[in-house]
N, C-alpha and C positions, 0 to 999 in steps of 0.2 A: 774307315768304318766308326759310325757313332758311336761315343760310349755307352750309350744305352741298349745297344743294339750286340754288345759283344760281353762275353762272359770268361774272362782270362785266369786262369790259376794265379793265384798271389795277388790278382788285383781285386780288393775287397769291393771297391765302391761301385767296380761293373757288375760285382755279382748284387749288392744292394738294389740296385738301377734295375737289373735284369729280373730280379724275382719281382719286385714291384709292378713292372709291367706285364710279367706274366700273370701274375694273380689277378690284375686289374682287367684282363683280356678276357672279353665273354664273361665276366663274371660281376655278380650284384654283392659278392660275398664282400665283408670287412677286410680290407687288406693287411692292417695291421694282425687281427687273429688267425689268419690264414698262414702268412709267412711265419708268425710267431709258431704255430703247431708245427710247421715244417722244420724249424730250427729245434724246437725242445726233441721232435721224432729223431731229427739229427745227431743231436749231442747224445741221446739216450742210445743210439745204434754205436755212437763211438765208444761210449763209456762201456757197454757190453762186451765190444769186440768182435760182433756175430755178421757183420756186412749185410745187413736186410736192407739198408737203404739205398734202394736204388731201383730202375724202371725196369720192370718185368716185360714178358714178351705181351703178356695180356695186360690192359689197362685197368682191369677188374682186379687182378692179384696184385697189383702195386696199390690199388686203394685198400685192400685188405692188409696188405702189411704195413701200411703207414700207420693205420688205425689200431693194429697190433701194437706198434712200438708207444703209439701214444697212452694206450691203455697200459702198457707195461710203468712207462715213464709217470703217469700219474699215480699210478700205487705207490712206487718208488718215490716221486718228490711231490706229494700230495700241495695243493694249493696253487700250482703254477699255473694248469691249463684252466680255462672257462668251461672247455668241453671236449670230448676224446674224439669226435666225429668230425673226419674232414668236411668241411662246407664245400670242398669245391668236386665237380664231377669227376669222375675216373679218369677222363682223357685229358681233361684240364691239369688235375692232381700229377698225372704221371710226367706230362711236360715238368712242371716246375721240379719234380723230383731227380728228373734227369738234369735239369740246372744245377742244382745244391750237391747233387751225390758226386760232381767232381772236385769237390774241396773238402778239406780235413779243417773242420773248426778247430776241435780241441786245442789241435799245437799252434794255432795261430795267434795266440795269447790274449788275456783279457780285454787288451786295449782296441781289438780287433773286433771280439764278441759285443763289449759294451758300445763301440760305435755301431755295430750293427743293430743293436736292439734300440738305440738312441734315434735311429734313422727312421725305426718302424713307429716309432710313438708319434702321432700327429702333430704337429707343431702348432696348429691352429686352433686345436682345444687346448694345448699348453699355455700358447701365449694370452689367451682370451679370459684365463685365470691368473693371469701374470706370474706363471711359472716358467722358468725358462732352464733348459740344461745348462750347469756349469762345466765351462771348458775343463777337460781334464788337465789341462796344465795349471789351471788355478785352483782344481781340487789338491793337487799334487802339492803346490806351494802350501795351501793351508795345513795339509799333513806335515810338511818339513820344518814349519815354522813351529808347530807344538809339539812335534816329537813323541808321539806316543808309544809306550812300552808294552811288551806282551801281558805285564800283570795290569794292564789299567783296563778299565771299561770304557767302550767307544759308542756314544748316541748321535744319531741323526733323526730328529723328530719330524722333520720335512723330507724323508730321505729320496724322494723319486725313484730312479732306477737305481740307485744303492752305489752312487759313485765315490762319495767319500767313504764308505765302509769297506768297499775294493781298495781304494788306494791306501788306507789306513792298514788293512792286512798286508798288503805288498809291501808296505815300508817296515811293518814289524817283522815279514819274512825275509827280506833281504838284509837286515840287522843280523840273521843268522840264529834268532831265536826259536824259530819253528822249521824243525829239520825234520820231522817225518809227517806221513799225512795223518795219522793219530793227532799229532800235536797240531797241525794245521784245522783238523775238525773240531776238536777241542776248543781252541781259540775263537773261531767261528760260531759256536753254540753257546758260548758263554761270555765273550767280551764284546761283539758286536749285535747292535741293537738299531733297527730302524722301523720307524713308524711312518704312516702318510695316509691321507683320505683317499686317494686316488686308487681305485682297484686295479687298472691296467699297469702303472707304475708299479705298485707292490710286488705283481705278479712278475714283472720283469726284474727285479729286485731279487726276488727270490731264485728267479733262473741264474742270475749271475753269482749269487751265493753260493748254489749247488754248484757251480763250475768251478768256484774258488776252492770249495773244500766241503761240500754238503753240508752248509751251515744256514740253511734258509730258515729254520724254525724261530729266529728272533725277528723276521719280518713280517710287520703286523700291521693290518688295516684298521685305522681308527684316526680320528680326531685330536691331534697334539694339543689341542688348546684347551680340550676340555679339560677340567680339575675336578677332583673327589667331590668338591659341594655343590657340583653342578646338577645333581639328581634329578631328573624329570624333565630333561631337556631332549634328549635323545635317545630313545629306548633302542634296546638291543633286538634286532626281529628276531623273532621266534622264542623269544626269553619268557616270555608268557608274564612278565615283570615290567607293568608301566613304572618307568622312571629308572630303570636297569640300565647303566651305560659302562661301557669300558674304557678307563683312563690308561695311561702310561703307569702310573702308581699301582693299578689293579695288576697289571701286567709284572711289574717288578716285584712286587709283594709274593706272588705267586713263586717267582721263577730265579730271584736272586736273595741268597740269603743275605741276612743282616744289611740289607741294601740301606744306602746312607746319601746318596747321590751319586751321579755318573763322574769318572774324571775326566773325560775328553767329550766335549761336542764340537762337532764339524757340521754346518749347515749352511744353506742357502734358501733361507724360508719365501713362499711367494711375495714378489714385489707389490703387486697390485690388490685392492680389494679392501672395503672396510667391513669391521664388525660394529652392526647396532643393536643386536640383541642385548637389551639390560640384563638381562639375567647372567651374560658372558661379562659385560664391562664390568660390573659391579665386582667382580670376584679378582680382578688385576688392580694393584695400584696405580697403574696408568691408563685406567677405563674409567675409574669411578669418578663419577659427577660430568661425563662427558657424552654426547649425543653418539660419537662415533669415533672409532680408532683405526687406524689402518691395521693390518694384519701383521705387518713385520715388525712393527712394535710390541704388540701383545707377544709374539713369538721370542722377542728379546727378553721380556720380563719371564716368560716362560721357561726358557732355558736356562736362564741364572737360578732359579727356582729348581731345576733339575740336576744342577752341579752339586758336587757335595763342596763343603768348603776347602778352599785351595783348589778346587778343580779348576780348569781352563776351557775355554772357548773360542773357536774361529766362526764367524757367523757373516755372511754377505749381505751388505743392506744400500739401499739407495742413498745417494749422496745426500741427499736434502734432510737424511737424519742425524748427519754430522753437523751440517750448516746453518739450516734453517731456524729462524728464531721460533717457528711454530713448535719444535721439538726441543727447544731446551729444556723444558719439564723433565722430559724423558732422561736427557742426558745426566741430569743433576741427580736423579733417582738411580741411573747407573753408576755414578761416581761414588753414591753411597754403598753400594749392594757389593761392587767389583771394582778391582784396581785394573785401570786401562794398560795394555802392555805396548799394543801397537795398533796403528791406524794406517792402512795401506792403500791408496788409490790405485783405483785401476783404470787403463784405458776406455775413451769413449765407445773404442768398437768391440769390447770383449763379449758383449753379449749379443752383437750382430750375429744373423740377419734379423733375430727375433725381435730386439728394441735396443733403441739409442739411450734408453737409461744409463747413467753414469752410477756405477756403484765403488764403493770401498769396501774394504776386509777389517772388522774390528776384531782384534785379539783381547780377550781379557782372561783375569782370574778373579774368582769368586772370593771375596774376604772372609777370612776367618770370623768369629764372633770377637767384638771388641776391637777389629781394627778399623781405623777411621782415615777418610783421606787424609794426604798428606802432602806439601809443597815439595817435598825430598823425594818424591816418588816421581821418576820421570816417565816420560812416555815417548815410544819411537813413531817416528812418522816416517813415511815414503810415498813416494808416486811412481807407479811403473809408467816408463816411457815408451816401450815397446810391449804392444798389448796382444802380440801373435795372430792379428786379424787384421786385413786392411777394411776400406771404407763398404765393402760390399758384404762384409761378415766372412770372408775367406780366410782359412788357415795361411799364415806365412812361413813358410820353412827355412829353417838354418840351411846353408849351404852343404853340402857333401854329407847329407844325414839320408841318400837315398836306402830304401832296405828297412831303415829304423822305425820300430813299432810304438815307442815309450813317446808320447806327446810331449811330458817333458824334456827329452832330448833333441827331438826334431823340430817344434817348433820355435819359431824366432821372438823369443821374449827375454825380459832381463829379471824375472821374478828369481832366479837363482841368486842374482847379486845382491837381492833384497834380503834374503835368506841369510845369507853370509853375513851382511852388515847387522842384521838383529842378532845373529848367534854372538857377535862382537859386543854389541851393546847389553846383549844379557850378561856375558862375561864382566862386564865392567860394572853390573848393577847384580851381581851374582848374591850379595847380601840380601836382595829384598826379593828375587824373581826366582821362582823356580819352575823350569820347564823342564 
């Protein structure tokens, strides 16, 4: 039987394909929105433990029950749903509910739910903006390199579906420092921060953070490249004030006491696209006097500004930012503002099937005031030779990992060796590197 016509317990890929197929059949609705509603209703039903997400004898009764679940979820988890009314006809909705009701999502682990939401977001629209989902083993690699602690604030200013934040949470939790649900909730609501301009991605990130520990309040939609001095560029809808806009600084000033910058930034900003607006470029050292600058370069400067002195960052950037003469001025600026800890080249297949763009991960630490570049400060370099994907963009798995849900353990990559080598390098340079 073809994979797309099956729906087997424990086979999550078959479920994803089956839901997409069912929603698309005889429906002109947006498959993302309708499957997303079903998932939120299912998660809420599992959270409440009342076993209401199922197909009833009458399709109209199924429709009413799902609508009730969505209204309850929207009240408890504001900002996740775009609308609470199912867009599918009752008989069509009932078939979809029956397919999903067989599975228990909450017990599957974050990796499964994360993969399910990633599957839903339209790949075409993401690729057109130069936004590509970061493979989860690469995200885990960045987290393990920087080792965030329970006391540190973590930011992703281009958070997408929230993968970096979820993996930071899991890393801290596996360290044994978050032992109760209350501790997890407090950590999520006080230490994890995500911003993105894509409304759909923000709603997915909120849903994942809710599942992780009811910590969706710090996932906010805004343009992270906007700075406080850019008044008048993008008015806030409904504010009644021309020139009023929301920046990351505005959010932090209202929510973080004595905020001096974030401790850790983990991010993969959009690869493609240029910024040409004079009012934006003039606010950036890397943009002044230039007609256009690629967005990821401005993100690099923005992130350095959002770090506290001594704070550290992992940022995924296209390979040309590390090697092409055009960006030499940006690299020189970076060396003055931050100490480069490591540069790790990723394999060419890493972002397939979305793009052949080769990328590397840059690890830096913002300089303290008065700290100048020194030839005594060494940099760790590495190149990944097993990127965990083949030339078709399909994941390559390690042998003997059947049933394993963790991408870090099941995908055939060598990034764990890179982490070990960097840890040894860091210990040798302990007098000048703090991680």
